[in-house]
N, CA and C atoms as a LAMMPS dump frame, in Angstrom:
ITEM: TIMESTEP
0
ITEM: NUMBER OF ATOMS
501
ITEM: BOX BOUNDS ff ff ff
-5.0000000000000000e+02 5.0000000000000000e+02
-5.0000000000000000e+02 5.0000000000000000e+02
-5.0000000000000000e+02 5.0000000000000000e+02
ITEM: ATOMS id mol type element x y z
1 1 1 N 18.572 16.899 -19.555
2 1 2 C 17.775 15.862 -18.629
3 1 3 C 17.11 16.33 -18.296
4 2 1 N 15.998 16.266 -17.506
5 2 2 C 15.063 16.362 -16.853
6 2 3 C 15.687 15.992 -15.514
7 3 1 N 14.691 16.293 -14.582
8 3 2 C 14.902 16.013 -12.945
9 3 3 C 14.018 15.538 -12.993
10 4 1 N 14.454 14.785 -12.512
11 4 2 C 13.695 13.185 -11.698
12 4 3 C 12.331 14.054 -10.538
13 5 1 N 11.352 13.47 -10.604
14 5 2 C 10.54 13.949 -9.767
15 5 3 C 10.23 13.114 -8.316
16 6 1 N 9.799 13.912 -6.951
17 6 2 C 9.724 12.608 -5.816
18 6 3 C 9.39 11.901 -5.617
19 7 1 N 9.789 10.662 -4.895
20 7 2 C 9.25 9.798 -5.102
21 7 3 C 8.163 9.443 -4.793
22 8 1 N 7.284 9.86 -3.841
23 8 2 C 6.037 10.55 -3.84
24 8 3 C 5.382 10.646 -5.316
25 9 1 N 5.408 11.235 -6.203
26 9 2 C 4.784 11.142 -6.97
27 9 3 C 5.132 9.905 -7.979
28 10 1 N 5.775 9.268 -7.742
29 10 2 C 6.419 8.438 -9.395
30 10 3 C 6.144 6.752 -8.654
31 11 1 N 5.947 6.9 -7.46
32 11 2 C 5.635 5.587 -6.496
33 11 3 C 5.207 4.213 -6.721
34 12 1 N 3.748 4.755 -7.604
35 12 2 C 3.556 3.493 -8.518
36 12 3 C 3.965 3.016 -9.139
37 13 1 N 4.903 4.128 -10.45
38 13 2 C 5.247 3.266 -11.999
39 13 3 C 6.971 2.242 -11.112
40 14 1 N 7.416 3.32 -10.369
41 14 2 C 8.768 2.66 -9.388
42 14 3 C 8.074 1.468 -9.295
43 15 1 N 7.116 0.985 -8.45
44 15 2 C 6.929 -0.063 -8.204
45 15 3 C 5.528 -0.926 -9.431
46 16 1 N 5.021 -0.432 -10.5
47 16 2 C 4.532 -1.632 -11.433
48 16 3 C 6.042 -1.991 -11.925
49 17 1 N 7.138 -1.183 -12.648
50 17 2 C 8.122 -1.631 -12.506
51 17 3 C 8.664 -2.731 -12.565
52 18 1 N 8.771 -3.024 -11.176
53 18 2 C 9.323 -4.146 -9.867
54 18 3 C 8.284 -5.652 -10.433
55 19 1 N 7.241 -4.473 -10.112
56 19 2 C 6.014 -5.784 -9.898
57 19 3 C 6.129 -6.528 -11.37
58 20 1 N 6.774 -6.122 -12.03
59 20 2 C 6.591 -7.104 -13.553
60 20 3 C 7.698 -7.434 -14.456
61 21 1 N 9.078 -7.175 -13.243
62 21 2 C 10.209 -7.51 -13.116
63 21 3 C 9.947 -9.493 -13.36
64 22 1 N 9.693 -10.188 -14.192
65 22 2 C 9.961 -11.514 -13.565
66 22 3 C 10.866 -11.854 -13.201
67 23 1 N 12.351 -11.59 -13.382
68 23 2 C 13.61 -12.459 -12.791
69 23 3 C 13.087 -12.126 -11.115
70 24 1 N 12.415 -10.73 -10.648
71 24 2 C 12.8 -11.114 -8.698
72 24 3 C 11.469 -12.074 -8.474
73 25 1 N 11.892 -12.902 -7.451
74 25 2 C 10.939 -13.872 -6.932
75 25 3 C 9.773 -12.911 -6.134
76 26 1 N 9.042 -13.183 -6.007
77 26 2 C 7.912 -12.597 -4.434
78 26 3 C 8.325 -12.701 -3.505
79 27 1 N 9.812 -13.455 -2.848
80 27 2 C 9.915 -12.789 -1.726
81 27 3 C 10.467 -11.779 -2.142
82 28 1 N 11.247 -10.726 -2.714
83 28 2 C 12.139 -9.708 -3.296
84 28 3 C 11.452 -8.699 -3.311
85 29 1 N 10.027 -8.8 -4.283
86 29 2 C 9.305 -8.564 -4.33
87 29 3 C 8.844 -7.689 -3.157
88 30 1 N 7.968 -9.056 -2.773
89 30 2 C 7.071 -8.241 -0.879
90 30 3 C 7.453 -6.862 -0.401
91 31 1 N 9.238 -8.097 0.09
92 31 2 C 10.039 -7.558 0.575
93 31 3 C 10.174 -5.321 -0.007
94 32 1 N 10.56 -5.165 -0.886
95 32 2 C 10.573 -4.17 -2.088
96 32 3 C 9.575 -3.123 -1.699
97 33 1 N 8.258 -3.967 -1.899
98 33 2 C 6.997 -3.857 -1.843
99 33 3 C 6.782 -2.86 -0.545
100 34 1 N 6.912 -3.515 0.58
101 34 2 C 6.766 -2.745 2.059
102 34 3 C 7.915 -1.823 2.158
103 35 1 N 8.956 -2.005 1.583
104 35 2 C 9.776 -1.121 2.165
105 35 3 C 9.242 0.439 1.478
106 36 1 N 8.317 0.287 0.247
107 36 2 C 8.159 1.893 -0.66
108 36 3 C 6.699 2.189 -0.283
109 37 1 N 5.695 1.414 0.632
110 37 2 C 4.925 1.433 0.407
111 37 3 C 4.747 1.841 1.891
112 38 1 N 5.23 1.209 3.452
113 38 2 C 5.209 1.987 4.291
114 38 3 C 6.548 1.733 4.914
115 39 1 N 7.213 2.07 4.25
116 39 2 C 8.809 3.44 4.972
117 39 3 C 9.369 4.239 4.163
118 40 1 N 9.18 4.78 3.311
119 40 2 C 9.847 5.233 2.386
120 40 3 C 9.401 6.479 2.114
121 41 1 N 10.562 7.536 2.472
122 41 2 C 10.481 9.345 2.837
123 41 3 C 9.776 9.588 1.212
124 42 1 N 8.552 10.603 1.626
125 42 2 C 8.023 11.146 0.209
126 42 3 C 9.105 11.825 -0.428
127 43 1 N 9.563 12.455 -0.391
128 43 2 C 10.848 12.74 -1.492
129 43 3 C 12.118 12.098 -2.177
130 44 1 N 12.761 11.685 -1.215
131 44 2 C 13.431 10.511 -1.63
132 44 3 C 13.596 9.188 -1.634
133 45 1 N 12.806 8.538 -1.02
134 45 2 C 12.152 7.047 -1.413
135 45 3 C 13.134 6.117 -0.256
136 46 1 N 13.622 7.144 0.461
137 46 2 C 14.985 6.249 1.564
138 46 3 C 14.066 5.656 2.394
139 47 1 N 14.353 4.638 3.487
140 47 2 C 13.853 4.14 4.031
141 47 3 C 15.172 3.51 4.959
142 48 1 N 15.184 2.906 6.57
143 48 2 C 15.776 2.341 7.369
144 48 3 C 15.094 1.451 8.301
145 49 1 N 14.179 0.541 8.318
146 49 2 C 13.257 -0.718 9.25
147 49 3 C 14.762 -1.485 9.547
148 50 1 N 15.131 -2.028 10.187
149 50 2 C 15.508 -3.62 10.394
150 50 3 C 15.409 -4.722 9.818
151 51 1 N 16.03 -5.379 9.522
152 51 2 C 15.856 -7.325 9.143
153 51 3 C 14.545 -7.565 9.652
154 52 1 N 15.065 -7.432 11.358
155 52 2 C 13.414 -8.032 11.813
156 52 3 C 11.926 -7.729 11.203
157 53 1 N 11.988 -5.916 11.625
158 53 2 C 10.931 -5.053 11.426
159 53 3 C 10.458 -5.696 9.912
160 54 1 N 11.368 -6.102 8.629
161 54 2 C 10.603 -5.841 7.662
162 54 3 C 10.338 -7.469 8.261
163 55 1 N 11.499 -8.516 8.19
164 55 2 C 9.863 -9.577 8.378
165 55 3 C 9.305 -10.076 9.075
166 56 1 N 8.873 -9.163 10.625
167 56 2 C 7.961 -9.169 11.315
168 56 3 C 6.479 -7.965 10.51
169 57 1 N 6.383 -7.997 9.207
170 57 2 C 5.262 -7.168 8.835
171 57 3 C 5.159 -8.362 7.991
172 58 1 N 5.643 -8.737 7.283
173 58 2 C 5.615 -9.588 5.968
174 58 3 C 5.882 -11.073 6.418
175 59 1 N 5.891 -11.51 7.211
176 59 2 C 6.219 -13.059 7.769
177 59 3 C 7.082 -13.555 7.456
178 60 1 N 8.167 -13.324 7.8
179 60 2 C 9.406 -14.207 6.657
180 60 3 C 10.065 -13.693 8.363
181 61 1 N 11.182 -14.239 8.049
182 61 2 C 12.853 -14.344 9.154
183 61 3 C 13.69 -13.513 8.475
184 62 1 N 14.58 -12.802 9.413
185 62 2 C 15.108 -11.613 8.589
186 62 3 C 16.397 -11.697 8.323
187 63 1 N 16.541 -13.032 8.119
188 63 2 C 18.419 -14.23 7.02
189 63 3 C 17.252 -13.519 5.268
190 64 1 N 15.331 -14.586 5.253
191 64 2 C 15.164 -14.696 4.278
192 64 3 C 15.274 -12.644 3.454
193 65 1 N 14.657 -11.592 4.232
194 65 2 C 14.695 -10.086 4.203
195 65 3 C 16.075 -10.836 3.92
196 66 1 N 17.289 -10.565 4.463
197 66 2 C 18.439 -10.272 3.903
198 66 3 C 18.401 -11.035 2.057
199 67 1 N 17.842 -12.049 2.329
200 67 2 C 18.764 -12.982 1.343
201 67 3 C 17.52 -12.016 -0.323
202 68 1 N 16.227 -11.963 0.168
203 68 2 C 15.522 -10.637 -0.645
204 68 3 C 16.122 -9.339 -1.371
205 69 1 N 16.784 -9.025 -0.528
206 69 2 C 17.065 -7.251 -0.336
207 69 3 C 18.372 -7.496 -1.246
208 70 1 N 19.36 -8.732 -1.082
209 70 2 C 19.86 -8.789 -2.062
210 70 3 C 19.661 -9.104 -3.357
211 71 1 N 18.383 -9.743 -3.724
212 71 2 C 18.028 -9.913 -4.541
213 71 3 C 17.854 -8.321 -5.852
214 72 1 N 17.011 -7.865 -4.794
215 72 2 C 16.297 -6.248 -5.111
216 72 3 C 17.78 -5.772 -5.651
217 73 1 N 18.916 -5.627 -5.313
218 73 2 C 20.341 -4.466 -5.687
219 73 3 C 20.337 -5.117 -6.489
220 74 1 N 20.848 -6.599 -6.636
221 74 2 C 21.345 -7.042 -8.045
222 74 3 C 20.498 -6.382 -9.219
223 75 1 N 19.404 -7.259 -8.403
224 75 2 C 17.866 -6.449 -9.746
225 75 3 C 18.089 -4.74 -10.091
226 76 1 N 18.961 -4.186 -9.636
227 76 2 C 19.21 -2.875 -9.794
228 76 3 C 17.912 -1.382 -9.623
229 77 1 N 16.921 -2.372 -8.664
230 77 2 C 15.623 -1.464 -7.746
231 77 3 C 16.105 -0.601 -6.769
232 78 1 N 17.468 -1.706 -5.731
233 78 2 C 17.487 -0.531 -4.843
234 78 3 C 19.066 -0.368 -4.579
235 79 1 N 19.358 0.838 -4.001
236 79 2 C 20.841 0.364 -3.479
237 79 3 C 20.716 0.32 -1.797
238 80 1 N 21.472 -0.289 -1.51
239 80 2 C 21.889 -0.825 0.346
240 80 3 C 22.41 -0.233 0.823
241 81 1 N 22.514 0.17 1.868
242 81 2 C 23.944 1.114 2.167
243 81 3 C 24.424 0.503 3.995
244 82 1 N 24.673 -0.735 3.771
245 82 2 C 24.488 -1.685 5.166
246 82 3 C 25.19 -0.896 5.882
247 83 1 N 24.517 -0.748 7.172
248 83 2 C 24.895 -0.91 8.833
249 83 3 C 25.424 -1.729 9.67
250 84 1 N 26.101 -1.336 10.787
251 84 2 C 26.154 -2.18 11.038
252 84 3 C 25.101 -2.705 12.042
253 85 1 N 25.583 -3.924 13.14
254 85 2 C 24.778 -4.296 13.893
255 85 3 C 24.526 -3.292 14.999
256 86 1 N 25.605 -2.23 15.763
257 86 2 C 25.012 -1.513 16.812
258 86 3 C 24.599 -0.458 16.734
259 87 1 N 23.378 -0.236 16.532
260 87 2 C 22.922 1.672 16.517
261 87 3 C 22.664 1.633 15.278
262 88 1 N 23.539 1.577 14.402
263 88 2 C 23.472 2.383 12.642
264 88 3 C 22.698 1.093 11.818
265 89 1 N 21.43 0.971 11.622
266 89 2 C 20.757 0.761 11.013
267 89 3 C 20.617 1.091 9.242
268 90 1 N 20.894 -0.381 8.141
269 90 2 C 20.698 0.259 6.442
270 90 3 C 19.838 1.07 6.177
271 91 1 N 20.263 1.073 5.286
272 91 2 C 19.325 2.288 4.232
273 91 3 C 19.15 1.842 3.26
274 92 1 N 18.02 2.42 2.331
275 92 2 C 17.304 1.41 1.607
276 92 3 C 16.668 2.669 0.701
277 93 1 N 17.471 2.998 -0.637
278 93 2 C 17.232 3.415 -1.623
279 93 3 C 17.291 3.118 -2.865
280 94 1 N 16.124 3.061 -3.781
281 94 2 C 15.484 3.596 -5.439
282 94 3 C 16.935 4.038 -6.014
283 95 1 N 17.514 3.121 -6.293
284 95 2 C 18.679 3.881 -7.701
285 95 3 C 17.991 5.105 -8.238
286 96 1 N 18.916 5.728 -9.027
287 96 2 C 18.697 7.44 -9.883
288 96 3 C 18.295 6.387 -10.821
289 97 1 N 19.053 4.884 -11.695
290 97 2 C 18.221 4.076 -12.637
291 97 3 C 16.808 4.224 -12.989
292 98 1 N 15.888 3.606 -11.745
293 98 2 C 14.924 3.199 -11.081
294 98 3 C 14.029 3.98 -11.146
295 99 1 N 14.205 5.68 -10.551
296 99 2 C 13.908 7.29 -10.663
297 99 3 C 14.104 7.172 -11.525
298 100 1 N 15.064 7.554 -12.531
299 100 2 C 14.234 8.435 -14.163
300 100 3 C 13.78 7.499 -15.006
301 101 1 N 13.545 5.948 -15.036
302 101 2 C 12.614 5.326 -15.958
303 101 3 C 11.307 5.79 -14.987
304 102 1 N 11.028 5.892 -13.931
305 102 2 C 9.429 6.018 -13.339
306 102 3 C 9.249 7.459 -13.957
307 103 1 N 10.8 7.95 -13.125
308 103 2 C 10.301 9.22 -13.884
309 103 3 C 9.408 9.761 -15.691
310 104 1 N 10.355 9.247 -16.129
311 104 2 C 9.734 9.031 -17.533
312 104 3 C 8.13 8.695 -17.54
313 105 1 N 8.099 7.026 -17.207
314 105 2 C 6.657 6.58 -17.157
315 105 3 C 5.851 7.319 -17.222
316 106 1 N 6.146 8.146 -15.952
317 106 2 C 5.236 9.171 -15.087
318 106 3 C 4.685 10.654 -16.345
319 107 1 N 6.341 10.782 -16.961
320 107 2 C 5.455 12.137 -17.718
321 107 3 C 5.22 12.304 -19.487
322 108 1 N 5.336 10.848 -19.699
323 108 2 C 4.729 10.187 -21.054
324 108 3 C 3.295 9.548 -20.822
325 109 1 N 3.114 9.832 -19.193
326 109 2 C 1.072 9.726 -19.272
327 109 3 C 0.665 9.055 -18.602
328 110 1 N 1.574 7.987 -18.064
329 110 2 C 1.324 6.144 -17.764
330 110 3 C 0.884 7.162 -15.739
331 111 1 N -0.378 6.619 -15.643
332 111 2 C -0.679 7.183 -14.99
333 111 3 C -1.434 5.739 -13.569
334 112 1 N -0.942 4.816 -14.662
335 112 2 C -1.107 3.227 -13.746
336 112 3 C -2.864 3.036 -13.629
337 113 1 N -3.485 3.985 -13.126
338 113 2 C -4.945 3.57 -13.069
339 113 3 C -5.815 4.676 -13.717
340 114 1 N -5.932 5.132 -14.668
341 114 2 C -6.594 6.417 -15.441
342 114 3 C -7.798 6.113 -14.934
343 115 1 N -8.492 7.475 -14.492
344 115 2 C -9.782 7.481 -15.017
345 115 3 C -10.274 7.436 -15.866
346 116 1 N -11.369 7.24 -15.733
347 116 2 C -13.168 6.617 -17.128
348 116 3 C -14.178 6.822 -16.631
349 117 1 N -14.452 7.455 -17.713
350 117 2 C -15.688 8.007 -17.807
351 117 3 C -17 6.658 -17.16
352 118 1 N -18.048 6.614 -16.134
353 118 2 C -18.773 6.371 -15.642
354 118 3 C -19.317 5.692 -16.674
355 119 1 N -19.957 4.94 -17.484
356 119 2 C -20.479 4.226 -18.595
357 119 3 C -22.682 5.119 -18.432
358 120 1 N -22.98 5.178 -17.274
359 120 2 C -24.048 5.141 -16.619
360 120 3 C -24.288 6.195 -16.585
361 121 1 N -23.377 7.081 -16.565
362 121 2 C -23.671 8.404 -16.199
363 121 3 C -24.575 8.707 -16.663
364 122 1 N -24.486 8.958 -18.494
365 122 2 C -25.939 9.714 -19.024
366 122 3 C -27.476 9.05 -18.451
367 123 1 N -27.827 8.135 -17.925
368 123 2 C -28.666 7.119 -17.97
369 123 3 C -28.796 7.229 -16.895
370 124 1 N -28.641 7.879 -15.728
371 124 2 C -28.561 7.886 -14.213
372 124 3 C -28.364 9.522 -13.488
373 125 1 N -27.984 10.536 -14.943
374 125 2 C -27.975 11.929 -14.786
375 125 3 C -29.345 12.37 -13.884
376 126 1 N -28.935 13.576 -12.829
377 126 2 C -29.591 13.662 -11.566
378 126 3 C -29.917 13.208 -10.213
379 127 1 N -29.719 11.926 -10.554
380 127 2 C -30.163 10.839 -9.347
381 127 3 C -29.21 10.96 -8.386
382 128 1 N -29.514 10.732 -6.857
383 128 2 C -28.775 10.525 -6.13
384 128 3 C -28.054 9.42 -5.429
385 129 1 N -26.076 9.862 -6.107
386 129 2 C -25.324 8.529 -5.863
387 129 3 C -25.577 7.957 -4.664
388 130 1 N -25.116 6.231 -5.206
389 130 2 C -25.557 5.162 -3.978
390 130 3 C -24.578 5.249 -2.88
391 131 1 N -24.808 5.524 -1.827
392 131 2 C -23.293 4.893 -0.741
393 131 3 C -23.041 3.018 -0.49
394 132 1 N -21.723 3.989 -1.008
395 132 2 C -20.828 2.249 -1.172
396 132 3 C -21.091 1.569 0.1
397 133 1 N -20.311 2.539 1.684
398 133 2 C -20.567 1.594 2.376
399 133 3 C -21.411 2.137 3.459
400 134 1 N -22.491 0.894 4.455
401 134 2 C -23.23 1.155 5.154
402 134 3 C -23.167 1.716 6.034
403 135 1 N -21.641 2.074 6.288
404 135 2 C -21.951 2.771 7.694
405 135 3 C -21.474 4.554 7.817
406 136 1 N -21.589 5.036 6.66
407 136 2 C -20.924 5.892 6.605
408 136 3 C -21.996 6.979 6.228
409 137 1 N -22.219 7.628 7.306
410 137 2 C -23.277 9.104 7.067
411 137 3 C -23.985 9.186 8.384
412 138 1 N -24.867 9.264 8.295
413 138 2 C -25.764 10.266 9.419
414 138 3 C -25.672 9.292 11.105
415 139 1 N -24.783 9.683 11.867
416 139 2 C -24.279 8.876 13.159
417 139 3 C -25.894 7.621 13.88
418 140 1 N -26.928 8.717 13.563
419 140 2 C -28.214 7.36 14.128
420 140 3 C -28.207 6.355 13.156
421 141 1 N -28.199 6.675 11.891
422 141 2 C -28.401 5.622 11.092
423 141 3 C -27.084 3.901 11.294
424 142 1 N -26.066 4.876 11.585
425 142 2 C -25.353 4.15 10.626
426 142 3 C -24.765 3.404 12.624
427 143 1 N -25.704 3.79 13.958
428 143 2 C -25.943 3.148 15.043
429 143 3 C -27.608 1.674 14.591
430 144 1 N -27.831 1.62 13.92
431 144 2 C -29.276 1.426 13.551
432 144 3 C -28.946 0.263 12.489
433 145 1 N -27.982 0.381 11.559
434 145 2 C -27.403 -0.335 10.567
435 145 3 C -26.546 -1.457 11.267
436 146 1 N -25.453 -0.729 12.298
437 146 2 C -24.228 -1.606 13.262
438 146 3 C -25.166 -2.566 13.981
439 147 1 N -26.695 -1.725 14.726
440 147 2 C -27.525 -3.159 15.508
441 147 3 C -27.294 -4.21 14.771
442 148 1 N -28.602 -3.75 13.653
443 148 2 C -29.659 -4.533 12.806
444 148 3 C -28.3 -5.997 12.314
445 149 1 N -27.195 -5.576 12.301
446 149 2 C -26.259 -6.249 11.429
447 149 3 C -26.031 -7.27 12.65
448 150 1 N -26.139 -6.896 13.681
449 150 2 C -25.931 -7.804 14.741
450 150 3 C -27.53 -9.03 15.487
451 151 1 N -27.983 -8.332 14.737
452 151 2 C -29.058 -8.825 15.986
453 151 3 C -29.94 -8.548 17.51
454 152 1 N -28.885 -6.462 17.751
455 152 2 C -29.025 -6.318 18.668
456 152 3 C -30.412 -4.992 18.752
457 153 1 N -31.02 -4.44 19.754
458 153 2 C -32.185 -3.51 19.955
459 153 3 C -31.339 -2.523 19.866
460 154 1 N -31.546 -1.908 18.557
461 154 2 C -30.737 -0.027 18.777
462 154 3 C -31.189 0.359 20.287
463 155 1 N -32.111 0.647 20.662
464 155 2 C -33.385 1.027 21.906
465 155 3 C -33.039 0.522 23.199
466 156 1 N -32.628 -0.967 23.502
467 156 2 C -32.773 -0.576 24.343
468 156 3 C -31.169 -1.958 25.22
469 157 1 N -30.066 -1.982 23.399
470 157 2 C -29.605 -2.544 24.14
471 157 3 C -29.156 -4.632 24.048
472 158 1 N -30.512 -4.436 24.566
473 158 2 C -30.505 -6.191 25.07
474 158 3 C -31.016 -6.907 23.567
475 159 1 N -30.038 -8.058 23.995
476 159 2 C -29.671 -8.957 22.239
477 159 3 C -31.336 -9.698 22.33
478 160 1 N -30.989 -9.603 20.546
479 160 2 C -32.412 -10.604 20.12
480 160 3 C -32.34 -12.066 20.081
481 161 1 N -31.956 -11.898 19.326
482 161 2 C -30.438 -13.331 19.392
483 161 3 C -29.297 -13.735 18.824
484 162 1 N -28.519 -14.944 19.844
485 162 2 C -27.344 -15.12 20.028
486 162 3 C -26.917 -14.412 20.979
487 163 1 N -27.47 -14.002 22.235
488 163 2 C -26.846 -13.881 23.041
489 163 3 C -27.888 -14.786 24.253
490 164 1 N -27.271 -15.644 25.072
491 164 2 C -27.798 -16.589 26.668
492 164 3 C -28.718 -15.758 26.907
493 165 1 N -29.474 -16.387 27.426
494 165 2 C -30.149 -15.046 28.277
495 165 3 C -30.509 -14.117 28.182
496 166 1 N -30.67 -13.233 27.304
497 166 2 C -30.538 -12.241 27.539
498 166 3 C -32.112 -12.041 25.435
499 167 1 N -32.721 -12.876 25.194
500 167 2 C -33.546 -12.803 23.758
501 167 3 C -33.796 -13.882 23.228
């Protein structure tokens, strides 16, 4: 049998499997997604935030977080090594089975968001690529764009509209 890939290489496959599981409720999925995206170790996927930290981040009470984690553990996506409330936090890790499924899916070629060819590439051959973000590029151009979007004169810094007593 092949070796399990590091968590950072299979994270999206792991999360996709969890999100598409209809038995997990939304709260359980949010907690698991938060752990994987914000606190997981890149190699093992282990995380150690408190219930309060998780709850504050996703807008839930600590008891709701605890119930959600129990559901994620019961579904077989995570193992929880419970800590004491006196300085030793709980450890949350993806299960070996979930990691193996995600590794197999990754090796089969599932990249979650495969790259596709741009259909307009042939038509626009040689054209300068369009900037997506207007704030990128030349710093002077960024200042001018920012000022124009807010009705401020770029030269004087005096407001042109919406500023009481200044324009």
